[in-house]
N, C-alpha and C positions, 0 to 999 in steps of 0.2 A: 302200416298200411292205413292211407289216407281215411279218416271217420265218413269220409261223405262215397268212399269204395265199399265201407262196412255197411255203409247206409242200401246201397242196389245188393249188396248181398243177403240183406235181411230179405227187402223185399221180393228177390230171386227165392226167397225160402217162405215165401207168403204172409209174411207180415206187413200191413199197411202204416209203416213208419214214415216218418219225413222230417224236415227238420226246415225253422226259422231262418230267416235271413236279414239280419236288421242291417238298415242302411240309414245310420245318424252318425255326425261328429259333436254333438250337444253334449256338453261335460255331466250334466245331471241325467241325460238319456242312458249315455254310458255306465253311467256309477248303476242306475238301476237294473241296467241288464247284467253284469256283472255280478249285482249282488242275488240278482235271481238265479242265475246261472250258479250261482255255489250253495243256494240253497237248494235247488233241485237237481245239482249234479248233471246237468246238460252241458250241450257242447253251445258255445256262444260264436255263432257266425255273425261275424261283422262285416260290411260291406261298403268299400269306398268308392266312389263314381270319378270317372274321370275327369269331369269339372269341378267334382272336389278337392282332389290331391292330383296334384300331376307334377310334370318337371320343372312346369312354372310358379308353381303354389297353389292354383287351384284358388275357387274362391275361399278357400280355409286357410292360405297362403302357405299350405303346409306341404311338403314332398312326401311321395309313399311312405318313406321310413319315417318321416315325422310323427305319422299319423300310427303307425305301427308302433313305435316307441310309447305313445301315449298309451295307446289300449295296453301293452303289455306292464305297464308302469302301472297303470289301475289294476290290473288283474294282481301284480304283484302286492300292494299295498293292501289287497282287501285277501288275498292270501288261495287267489284261485289260481289254480294251475295253469301254466302256460299250454300243455298237451290239450287243455280245456275250450283254447281260444282256437277258432278259425277264421283268419281274414280271408276277405276277398276282394276281388277287382272288378267292376260293375260297367257295364259298358266303356270295356277299354278298346279302344279303337280312334279314328277320327271325329267322331263326335264335337271333339269342341274346333276342330281345326275344319267342320264342313265348308266353310266359305275360302280354304286353300287349293289347291290346284292339288291331283291324287299322288303326284310326286314328292309335294311338303309336308301335306298331311299324313300321309304314310312314314315319311321319314319322322317326324315327331312321334305318330303312333308306335316306331319300332323303340323308341327310346324310351315311351309311356311304357308298354308293356316290359321292355327291360330293366327299369326301377321296381314295377312292383315284383316281379319275381326276386329280384335281387333282396328286397325289403321281406321275403317270405311269408308274401302275398299266395296261398297254393288253393285259392280258388279262383279262376280266370274266367271271367267271360269274356268272350271277344266279339266286340261286334262293329261290323264293317258294314251296314246296311244301309248308313246316309250316304247322300250322292254328295259329291264333291265337287268343286267348281270348274273342272271340265268336264265331268260327266255330261252324257246327254239329256238336254233339260226336258224332252217333249216325252221320253220313256223312260219306265221302270228300269231302276239299277236291276242288271242282271244279277239272276244266283248265283252263275258262275262267277262273276266279277267280284260278287262279295264271298264266294267261297276262299279263290282267289287270294284275296286280302286278308282272309282271316286267315289262312293259311301260312301266308308269309309273317303273320306275326306268332300264329303258335311257334313256327321253328326257332323266331329270334326268342320266345322263351325258353324252349329247351335248351337254346344255347345259354340264356342267362343263367336256368338251373344248374347247367355242366358247372358253369364259371362260380357258382354259389358253393356246391359241392367241392369244391378243390381246397374251399375253406372251411366248410362245415361239412363234414363227411356225413352225417347225421340229418341231414336237410330232405323235408319231405317231398317229394315230386310234387307238382302242382296237376291239378286236376281240371279240367277243362267243361265250359258252356258254350255251346254254340246258338246262332238265332238270335229272334230280336221280336220284341210284342212291339205292336200298333195301340195308342201312339209313343209318343217320347215319352222317355221317363217322366215321374212327378206327377202323373197324372192329366187328363185329358184338359185341354184350353176349353173348359165351359162358357157357354154364353148368356149363364146364370138363369136358364132356363129350367125350371125344378121338372118339369114335364119330360126331360132328357130322359129321367127316372125309367119313363115307360117306354122308351126306345128299346132296341136291341143290338146289342153290340155284337158286331160279328167275329164268332170263332174262327181261328185259324183252319183255315181247309188244309184237310188231308193232303189232297196232293201237292198244298204249300209244303207242311210239313217232310213230304216224301220227296218234292222234289230240292229240299234243304239239305237232305240226306244223301243225294244224289249228287249235286255241285261238290259237296264236300268230299264225298268218296272218291270222284273224280279229280280234286284239286291234290287232296291226300296222295293218290297214286302219281299222280303226274311234278307234283315235288319230291319224290322218292322217301314219302314217309308215310306209308299205310299203314302200320303199327301206330300212329297215331289215335287212332279210333280205342285204343286201350288206354288214354290219357281222358279219351269224352265222355261226359257222366250224365249231360243234360241238354236239350233243345231248348230254349226258351219260345213258348207259344202266347197268343192269346185264347186265354179259356173263355173268356166271357165276362173277366171280371176288372171292372175300370171305378173310379170318381172323378167328379167334378166340383164344382164350387160346395154345391149344395143338394148333390145328388148321387146316386151308388149304383153300380150297377151287379145287383148281385148274384153270385153262382147258380147256373141252371146246369145241374149232372145231365139232363136230355140233351139239351144244346152242345155240350161237350162229348157226348158218348161217340159219334162216329171217331173225332179226333181220339180220342183215349182207347177206343177198342184197337186202334191200327196201333197205339204204342207198344201194345202186348206184345208186337210182333218183333221188338226190340228189345228183351229184357236187360241188357245192359245199360240201357236210358231210361233216365226219367224225364218229366217235364217239370221246367222252371216256370212259378206264374209270376208276374212282376203286379206292381198296384193290388195286391191284397187289402191292402189298407181297409178298415172298415167293414170287413166281410164279419156276418154272424160266426159264433162256434162252429153252429152245424154245418154253414158253407165249406169253411175250412176244413173240419173232419172228411166233408164228403170230398171236396177236391184231393184231399192226399189219397184216398181210398181210390179215387181214380185214376192216380197215377202221378199229379200233380204234384210231388212230394217234395220240392224246395218252393217255400214261401216267401218272396220278396216283400218286406214291409218299411216303410221308412216313415212318410209324414204323418201317420196316426201316431206316431210315438211322441215327436213335438205337438201334435195337433193335443194329445192327452198330457204333456207337460203344460203346455200354454192354460190349457183349459183350469189345472190345478193352481196353478201362479196368480190366473184371473179368480178365482175361487177366492184364492187366500188373499188376493189385494181386496176385496169386497169383504173379508173379515177385518183385514187390517182397519178399514174404514169403519168399520163398528166400535174396535177397541181404543183406536191410536187416533190422538188428536191430529186433524187435517197438517197440521203445519210439521206433523214432524213424520206422516206417514211418505214412504216410498214412493207411490205415483206408478208403480209397475207398468199399468198399463198404457198411460200418457205416455210414459216415457219411450215404452215401445214404439207406439202410433207416433211419436215426435220423428225417431229414426228411421222409419219405413217413410215418412213424407220426405227426409232430408235425405233420404238414398232411395229412390225410388226404383233402380235398376232392376231389383231381382223379384217383381211384384208388377210392373208397368204393363207390359205386357202380357200378363198372364190372366188379369182382372179388369173387366168391361162394365159400363153403367155409369151410372148418376154418378155424383159427389157423394150422395147418401152409401148409395150400393156399394162405391167403392170400399170406403168407412168402414161398412159392415163387412165387406169380404175380408179387408186387412185383419180386421181381429177374426173372424170365426170360419172361411174357407178352410172345407176339407183337405184342398192342396197345402195349405199349412205354407205359403210364402213366406208367412213371420217367422220360420227357421231359419232363414238368413240371416237376421236379425238380434235373433237371440243370444249370441255370439260377442256382440256388439261391448266394449267396453261400457258405454253408458247404460246398455241393458242389463247386462252383469253385474253391475253397481247397482241397480234400482233392486234386481233379484236379491241380493245379498241384504241391503239394508232392510228388503221385505220380512227376512229370514231374521233377520238382530231384529225387528221391533216384534214378531210375532213370539221369538225365546225369550223376551223380556215380561211376557204376560203368559197366563193359563189362558187357552183358549178354552170356550164352555162350550159344553157337547152341544147344547141348543143351537148355537151360531154356527157351527162344524156340521149337527145336522140341516141345518139350512142350506149351506152352499157347497157342502161335501157329502151329501148322504153316501155315496159308496163308501168313500172313506171311512166314515162315521160308524157304520156295520162292522168292518174290522177292527177300527177302535175298541169298540164298546164289550169285542170278545176278545181282546187281548192280543189280536194281530197284527197289530199296527201300534205304533210309536204316536203317541200325540206331540209330536215335534214337527215345524212347520218344513223343513227339507226332508222328512220322512215321507209327511203326505205330498207335496210336488212328485217325488219321483213314484209315491205310488199313483200319480195320471199315468205314466208310462205302463206301469206293471198292470192297470186295467187291463191293458189290451194285449201284452204280452200274454198273461194268462190263457187267454182263449187258443194262442198257438202251442204254447206251452202243452197244453193238452189234448188239443189235434193232432200234433206229427207222433203221440204216443204208440197209435196204431189201436 
């Protein structure tokens, strides 16, 4: 049985359990997640978005199979059983091709989902909520159209699964997530005003949740696959959590109470919450208790890693002659300026404000640059420099107090790579405890 179906059964039995869903392609972040899964014996759910990997390579240059191979190879090298890995495809649909007509975008989407399923991604989020080039401009996209397109992709997924089974009889049948959060994935495009933290983020209306289910039910029946509900385990909603450049909308259980109360009428479903990055441990725990049992997190992982790498760079500057330093912070900034496409439309402000956001924004557009050769080389030089010296505990406390506490307790090795990966783990640990029930 699929692990996520087991989760549904446990919740039906009264256990307030959940699962964290990690969306990252960063090598160090993936290593940290694998090591944590090995240490805790937890399932490691790793997701790839449609713009990250697709049949044209995505921004990583990888096909779905390429990314899956990397994940499974890392797991094997660390001694983590493949059965403890769940691969997910996030926002699978015409997200990347919304400028195309429906005919063209859906043709590309069909090939996209097919490749994900053939590569044994078994958690499939079908997202057809975006308007395409020939959709009406002056009106909202009908839930019926969204559902019809989603069901079209569902059928392709099942066909691909049947094809996969002919080659691998023990292949695990995928489970599906429907619906979409607002705004688009990756965090809201903040206008840089920290007062947004005081505003109220609109929670998905109960009627909209019901309308999604009704539209899919009609579409499943029209397509002759009413049994498809056996494969659907979750609906993506906006429970009132989000983040901008320097602001966080924290979960308020009371604001989501009507929505979560309605979920109880559908015991075979849970909610999936996106953009749960930077929520407090208490908020994450409450979300799981309320039925938001799949907690998506992405930018926070590389934000924590970037934070640790910046701290290590500060330590390096204190211990290593300037001419020998890796200058990681400066190299990352240079690459972001040289290739502005992944941050320019997301950050607004003066030149000074833009420079600040490139480094420190919660939306962490820096993550798109951390895998570039120049940045990876600077990272490696940073690690090599700090591996050749003993990092004094007093300077560690100055720049990495969270890691210092673990080092002095003997829980963390005083090693630059371990310290960097712990920047990821400091966020993961909150999820790990929150999902236990």
